[in-house]
N, C-alpha and C positions, 0 to 999 in steps of 0.2 A: 820543547816540553813546556816552557813558560807560555808560549803562544797558545798551546792546547788548553792550558789551565784557564787562561783569560777567556778563550772562546766558550769553554764549558760554563764559566761563571756568568757570562753575558746571556747564554741560552737559558740558564736556570732562572736568572732574574726576569727574562722575558716571559717565561712560562708562568712564574709567580704573578707577574703583572697582569697577564691575561686572565688568570683564575680570579684575581681580586676584582678586575673590571667586570667579569661575568657575575660575581656575587653581588656587586653593587647594582648592576643592571637588573638582576632578578628581583632585588628588593624594591626597585622603583617601578617596575612594570606591573600593570594590573594582572590579577589572576586569570587563568584560562577559562573564564565563563562570563556570562553577561553578554553585552553587545559589542565586545571587543573583537570585531570580525577578523582582525589580522592574527588572532590566536587560533582561529578555527582552521583545522586541517583542510587543505584543499584536495580535491580529487585530481590526482595527477596520472601520468601514464602507468604508474605501478598499480593503480587501483582500477579494476575493470569498470568502465563507465556505463555499460549496459549489460543486462542479463544475457547469458549465452543461450539464446533460444535455438532450437534445432531448425526452425523454419524462418524464412525471410517474410517480413510483413507484406501485405498486399500493396500494390502500387498506389492505391488511393488512401493509404493509411496516413494519419497526420505525422508530421515530423516529430521524432522522439525528443523529449525534454531531458536535461541532465537528471540522473536519478536522485540527485539532491540539489534542488534549486537554492541559490544563495541570495537572490534578490526578488522583490516583488511580493504581492499579497499571498502568493502560494508557497513562499519559501518558509521552511521550518526555522525556528529560532536558533541563534548561534549556540545557545545552551544545549539544545537537543542535538545539534550537529556534533558538538563536542562530546556529549555523553555517548553517542552511538558511533563515534569514529572507528572504534575497533570492529564493531559489527559490520560497518559499511566497507571495511577493507576486504570483506568476503565477496565473491561473485554472487550474482543473482539476488542482491539485496537493494534496499532503497529506503528513503525517508521522505514522506510527502505530507502536505497539509491539504485538508479538504475543507471547503467552505460550506456553510449551511445553505440549503437550496431555497430557503424562504426569502433570500435576497435575489435581486435580479442583476443581470449583467450591466444595467445602467446605474446601479448604486455606486456611490462614491468609493473609489479605491478598489473596485471589483475588477477582476480580469475580464476583458471583453472577448470571451470565447463562449462557444456553445456549452450550455450547462453551468456557466458561472463559477466553475471551480469545484462543483459538488461531486463530480464524477472522476473516475480514473480507470485507465486500461493498463493492466500489468503486462499485457502483450505488446502494446505500442509505446509504453512509457509516456502517456499523454493524459492530461486532464480534459482534452477536447471531447465533447459528446457528439455522437452521431456516427461513429465508426465501429462500435462494439465495445462498450465500457464493461468493466468487471465489478465495480464497486461504486456505491452512491452513499453520500452522507445525506440521508433523507430527514429533513426537518420541516414538519408541516404544522400549521396552526389550524385548530378546529374550534368551532363555536357551538354553544348551547344556550338557547334562550337569549341570543344576542350578546352573550359574554364569551370571551376567549378562555378556553380551558388550557391546562398545561400542554405545552408544545410537545409533540411526539418527536423523539430524537433517536434515530435508528441508523444502522447500516443496512443496505439493501443490495440485492443482486437480481439481474434479469429485467431488462427495460424495454425491449422492442420485439415485435413479432412473437415468434415462439421461443425466443431465447430465454433461458432461465438459469437457475443455479440454487445453491444452498449454502447456508452459513451455520457454524457451530461455535459456541463459546467454550474454550477449554479452561478458562480461569487464569490464574496467575502462573503462567508457564513461560519460560524463557524461549525466545525464538531460536536461539542457538541449538536447543535440544530437539528441534523438530526435524524429522526425516520421514520419508514416505514409508519406511518400515514400521513406524510407530503404529501400534494397534488402534489407537484412538482415531486414526484417519483411514482405517481399513475400508469403511463404507464408502467414503469419497473416492478412494483410489480404485476400488473395484466396480464402482457404479457405472453402468452402461446406459448412456442416453439413447432414447428411441430415435429412429430415423423418420418415421411417419409424422407429419405435422399434427394431426389430431392427437396422437399419443404425446407429443412434446407439449402441447397446450394442456393436456391432462396432468402431466408432470408439473407444469408451471403452477397449476391450481393446487396440486397435492402439497407442494412445498410451501405455498402460501399459508396453508392450514398448519403445516408442521408434521414432520415424520420423526418418530422416536425409534432409535435402533441402539440396543445395548445401553439403555438409560441415557443416551445422548439425543438432544433435540436438534434436528436439522430443519431450518426454516429459511425462507427467502428474505426475511427481515428480522433483525434482532436488536434489542436495546444496546446502547453504547455504555460500556463500563471501562473507566480508566484503569490502567495496569492489568488489563485482561488481554489474553491472546485468542484470536479467532482463526478459523480456517474458512476459506471460501473456495468453492468450486464454481466456476463461471463458464457456462456453455453458450458460446455465440456461434450458431450454425454457419459453417462454411468459412469462418474467419479465425476462431481461436477456441481453445478449451484448456483452461489452466486450473491448477490447484496452488493456492497461495496461503501462507501463514502471515498474519499481521498482528501487531500489538499496539494498543492505544497508549501512546506516550504522553499526550497532553490534550486536555479539553479546555478551551478558552471561554471566557465570559460571553464572547460574541457567538458561541456555538460552534466555532471551528474546531477541528480535531487534527492532531498530528499523529501519524502512524508510522511505525517501522515495519517493513515487509520483507518477506523471503519467498522467492519462487521455488516451489517444491517439485512440481511435475507439470509437464506439458503433454497433453493427450493427443491422440490421433484425431484429425478433423473429421467431422461428420457433416454431410450435406443433407438438408431437409428435403424429404420427399412429400410432395403434395398428393396424398392418396386418401381414399375414403375407406371407412371401415367396411368390412365384408358384409355385415348385416345392415349397412346403410344408416346406422344411428350415430349420433355424435356424443353419446353418453360415455363418460369415462369408466374404464373397468374398475371393479371393486378390488382393493388391495388389502 
């Protein structure tokens, strides 16, 4: 009995000592934000590292990146990784940084990849341009009478051949609330891309000008707004067709942008058919 009492006392004092040490440690450690990288939750085996796409990527696709880079010029800040840790615990999500295209791959500190970090493929999880990108941070400088006017700063979709797409700005909407059943994405979900190449190029030009459906503007390029959520439907013939929601988390002084994203739907692939119009004209039909 006496031995049991001594054992209980020792165990109690050990637990008290552990709790006290934990309290002291928590008071001396820096808070879980800033550049204290050892406080940033790491993506382990319990968190899916890649979206669960139905199709395997083509053999020539670039190697997928981690859906949240932790090092290098394309890595989001530790603050943003911490803020979105809960969101990133869900499948088919990610956090990426896009660099403005006005820089070149030879600039100091820039990633030496095609596109210089301005593009991203949600299908391949890669910033590498040339395999079918879905989103671009388009930053272009223009001049008038020899003077530079304010830089255009936009998101864009559709970059090669007859590939095209559309963007819409939903405003301050939380990504977690987006599902394909949402009526705001009805047009994008039900939209059927054409198979004929001339028709695809007509659609490319149509969305360049902008299409309004149910008071929503769908365009291939839209201005960047922090704390706004967008939808993008990117159609890359023969390779991918995805619908993704993304939110502008941060816009830096250098023009770079951090976005959180969520894959909403992967559509059936379409192959482009090189056919001529029946009437022999290349004019786009009136809609």
